[in-house]
N, C-alpha and C positions, 0 to 999 in steps of 0.2 A: 923358514921354508917347511914345506913337507917329505920326511922321507918314505918311502914304500918299502915296507916287506918283504921280507925274503921270499917270504912265501907268495907274497899276491908274484910278484917277477916271474917265480921257479912255476904258478900259474898258467902265467901268461906265455911264456915260452912255450913251456908244454901244449895249450892252446893252439899259438900258433904251428908248431910241427905238428900238432894230429891235422889241422886246416890241410896246409902245406901237403901232408901226404894223401891225406885223407880226398883232395878233389885235384890230385896229383896238379899242384902248380908248383913254378920257379921259385926257389926260395927269396928270386926276388922281386916278385909280389909283396912280400911284407920290408919293403928297401923302397926307401926315396920321399922325395916330399910331397907325393898325390899321400902316399899311407898314411907316411908321419899327421897332415891333416886330416883325411878320413879319422885316425886313431882322437886325436885334440877336439873333434865334435864329437863323435861321442863321447866321451868325459866329458865334453861339456853340457852337453846332455843330460849326460845319467847323475851328472853332482845337482842341477836343474831339479832334477826330479826329486833328490834328497831332502831338500829347502820344503 
């Protein structure tokens, strides 16, 4: 199993916080099944580009 480094988790948290603040979005925007699906697709595409 793959463990995400703490620095990466912190960077993602900071980026999501900036997104919410700069775009005046509710915190619910980055919560739920739809957002999880979006992130999974983005990560799958990103990993595919590394191959």
